[in-house]
C-alpha positions in Angstrom: -59.9 43.2 62.8 -62.6 45.9 62.3 -61.4 49.2 60.8 -61.4 52.3 62.9 -64.2 53.7 60.6 -66.4 50.6 61.1 -66.0 50.9 64.9 -67.0 54.5 64.6 -70.1 53.8 62.6 -71.2 51.0 65.0 -70.8 53.5 67.8 -72.9 56.1 66.0 -75.6 53.5 65.6 -75.5 52.6 69.2 -75.7 56.2 70.3 -78.5 57.0 68.0 -80.4 53.9 69.0 -80.0 54.8 72.7 -81.3 58.3 72.0 -84.4 57.2 70.1 -85.3 53.9 71.7 -83.2 53.5 74.9 -86.3 53.8 77.0 -88.5 51.5 74.9 -86.8 48.1 75.5 -90.1 46.7 76.7 -91.0 46.5 73.0 -88.3 43.9 72.5 -87.5 40.4 73.7 -85.7 40.6 77.0 -82.0 41.2 76.4 -82.1 41.2 72.6 -81.4 44.9 72.1 -78.2 44.5 74.1 -77.2 41.4 72.2 -77.6 43.2 68.9 -76.0 46.5 70.0 -72.9 44.7 71.3 -72.2 43.1 67.8 -70.4 45.7 65.6 -70.5 43.5 62.6 -74.2 43.0 62.9 -74.8 46.7 63.2 -72.8 47.2 60.1 -75.1 44.8 58.2 -78.0 47.0 59.1 -76.0 50.1 58.0 -75.0 48.6 54.7 -78.5 47.2 54.1 -79.7 50.8 54.4 -77.1 52.1 52.0 -74.8 53.5 54.7 -77.4 55.7 56.4 -77.2 55.6 60.2 -80.7 56.9 60.9 -82.3 54.3 58.5 -80.2 51.5 60.1 -81.4 52.5 63.5 -85.0 52.5 62.4 -84.6 49.1 60.7 -83.0 47.6 63.9 -85.9 48.9 66.0 -88.4 47.5 63.5 -86.7 44.1 63.5 -86.5 43.8 67.3 -90.2 44.7 67.6 -91.1 42.1 64.9 -89.0 39.4 66.7 -91.1 39.9 69.9 -94.5 39.9 68.1 -93.5 36.8 66.0 -92.1 35.0 69.1 -88.7 34.3 67.6 -87.4 33.2 71.0 -90.1 30.6 71.4 -90.0 28.7 68.1 -88.0 25.7 67.3 -88.0 22.7 64.9 -90.7 21.0 67.0 -92.9 24.0 66.4 -93.4 22.8 62.8 -95.8 20.0 61.8 -94.0 16.8 61.0 -96.1 16.3 57.9 -95.0 19.7 56.5 -91.3 18.8 57.1 -91.7 15.3 55.6 -93.3 16.8 52.4 -90.0 18.5 51.6 -91.5 21.8 50.6 -88.6 23.9 51.9 -85.1 22.9 52.9 -81.4 23.9 52.6 -78.9 21.9 50.6 -75.6 22.9 49.1 -73.6 26.1 48.8 -73.2 28.8 46.2 -69.8 29.7 44.8 -69.7 32.5 47.4 -70.1 29.9 50.2 -73.7 30.8 51.0 -76.4 28.2 51.8 -79.0 27.4 49.1 -82.7 27.3 50.2 -84.8 25.2 47.9 -88.6 25.9 47.8 -90.6 23.4 45.7 -93.8 25.3 44.8 -95.8 22.3 43.5 -95.7 20.8 47.1 -97.1 23.9 48.7 -100.7 23.9 49.9 -102.2 27.3 49.4 -105.2 29.1 51.0 -103.4 29.5 54.3 -102.9 25.8 55.0 -99.1 25.9 55.0 -98.5 29.6 56.0 -98.0 29.0 59.7 -95.5 26.1 59.1 -93.8 28.0 56.3 -93.2 31.2 58.2 -91.8 29.4 61.2 -89.4 27.2 59.1 -88.2 30.2 57.0 -87.6 32.2 60.1 -85.6 29.4 61.7 -83.4 29.1 58.6 -82.8 32.8 58.4 -82.0 32.9 62.1 -79.3 30.2 61.6 -77.8 32.1 58.7 -77.9 35.5 60.5 -76.0 34.0 63.5 -73.6 31.8 61.4 -70.5 31.2 63.5 -68.2 30.2 60.7 -68.9 33.3 58.7 -70.1 35.8 61.2 -72.0 38.8 59.7 -71.1 37.6 56.2 -73.4 34.6 55.5 -76.3 35.0 53.1 -78.8 32.7 51.5 -79.6 31.9 47.8 -83.3 31.2 47.5 -84.4 28.9 44.7 -88.1 28.9 43.8 -88.6 25.7 41.9 -91.9 26.2 40.0 -91.7 23.0 38.0 -95.2 21.6 37.5 -96.6 24.3 39.8 -100.2 25.4 39.3 -102.4 28.3 40.4 -103.4 26.3 43.4 -99.8 26.5 44.7 -99.7 30.3 44.7 -99.8 31.7 48.3 -99.6 35.5 48.4 -99.6 35.6 52.2 -96.4 33.5 52.3 -94.8 35.4 49.5 -95.5 38.7 51.4 -93.9 37.3 54.5 -90.9 36.1 52.6 -90.4 39.5 50.9 -90.7 41.3 54.2 -88.2 39.0 55.9 -85.4 39.4 53.3 -86.0 43.0 52.4 -87.2 44.7 55.6 -86.1 42.5 58.5 -83.0 40.4 58.1 -80.2 42.7 56.9 -78.3 41.7 53.8 -79.6 38.1 54.2 -80.3 37.4 50.5 -77.6 36.8 48.0 -80.1 36.2 45.3 -83.6 34.8 44.5 -83.7 32.4 41.6 -87.1 31.8 40.0 -86.9 28.5 38.1 -89.2 27.8 35.2 -91.9 30.3 36.2 -95.2 29.2 34.5 -97.5 31.7 32.9 -100.0 31.3 35.7 -97.4 32.8 38.1 -96.8 35.9 36.1 -99.7 37.9 37.4 -98.6 37.0 41.0 -95.0 38.1 40.1 -96.3 41.6 39.0 -97.8 42.0 42.5 -94.7 40.7 44.3 -92.5 43.0 42.2 -94.6 46.0 43.4 -93.5 45.1 47.0 -89.8 45.2 46.1 -87.4 48.1 46.1 -84.9 48.5 43.3 -82.1 46.8 45.2 -84.3 43.7 45.8 -85.4 43.6 42.2 -81.8 43.4 41.1 -81.3 40.3 43.2 -84.1 38.4 41.4 -83.1 36.1 38.6 -85.1 33.9 36.2 -83.8 30.7 34.6 -84.5 27.2 33.4 -82.6 23.9 33.2 -80.4 25.2 30.4 -78.8 28.0 32.5 -79.3 27.3 36.2 -75.7 26.0 36.1 -74.6 29.6 35.6 -75.6 30.3 39.2 -75.4 27.0 41.1 -73.0 24.1 40.8 -75.0 21.3 39.1 -73.9 18.8 41.7 -76.4 20.6 44.0 -79.2 21.0 41.5 -81.9 18.3 41.4 -82.0 16.1 38.3 -85.5 17.3 37.3 -84.0 20.9 37.2 -81.2 19.9 34.9 -78.6 19.1 37.6 -77.0 15.9 38.8 -78.2 15.7 42.4 -80.4 12.7 43.4 -80.7 14.1 46.9 -84.0 13.4 48.7 -84.6 15.6 51.7 -85.3 13.6 54.9 -85.9 15.7 58.0 -85.3 12.7 60.2 -81.7 12.7 59.0 -80.8 16.4 58.8 -83.6 18.1 60.7 -83.8 21.7 59.3 -80.0 21.9 58.8 -78.0 21.9 55.6 -76.2 18.5 55.2 -73.3 20.1 53.3 -72.7 22.6 56.1 -73.1 19.9 58.8 -70.5 17.7 57.1 -68.0 20.5 57.2 -68.3 21.0 61.0 
């Protein structure tokens, strides 16, 4: 049961949102502002993401709702993504952290840069974040642990456009969505790109970024979920025909 204080904060956000944006709902997907505003727990995610500041939480909610309409969140689905991209296994969810959050694996060496994979990658990432945001088992608590596997990655796999989209999604759009971002075996060719990415991050986001290799990834993720080439024991091979874009470990629990 929500505390009296939490209910009061949610009501403050609703009132302030109505005052600032109540007559601007044409900027949003039809019915979405009502859907968000009726969910106290979700409003508190925005509030906590913005360090308990009502005004900033309201601004973030408005920004998120506008972005959802411009991106077309209500019109994308798994079939929006090219089969070839899914079959390549660039990005998928598998396993859970000790905190019960899903793990998103991104294998950089499989990424085609120069804009070739951006459309597919942005849609897939958005669909995964949507599933986590609206998680029914852990409403308004679920997060994601992102693992950037840079094993054997080269400069040709760097895609700053996709990185910018990902940063914007987890830092400025989806509230409290990231548990952590693990950079695995970052090669020297990625270090210049990291300096640019770091300049996009606020201090709170920087603190969520971790760097590790095969010798210490087990400190963050149970090795049964970590691929063998990363020092773990998992021989899992992603097959979108079997799991779609879902997490097989979460699906098994349902």
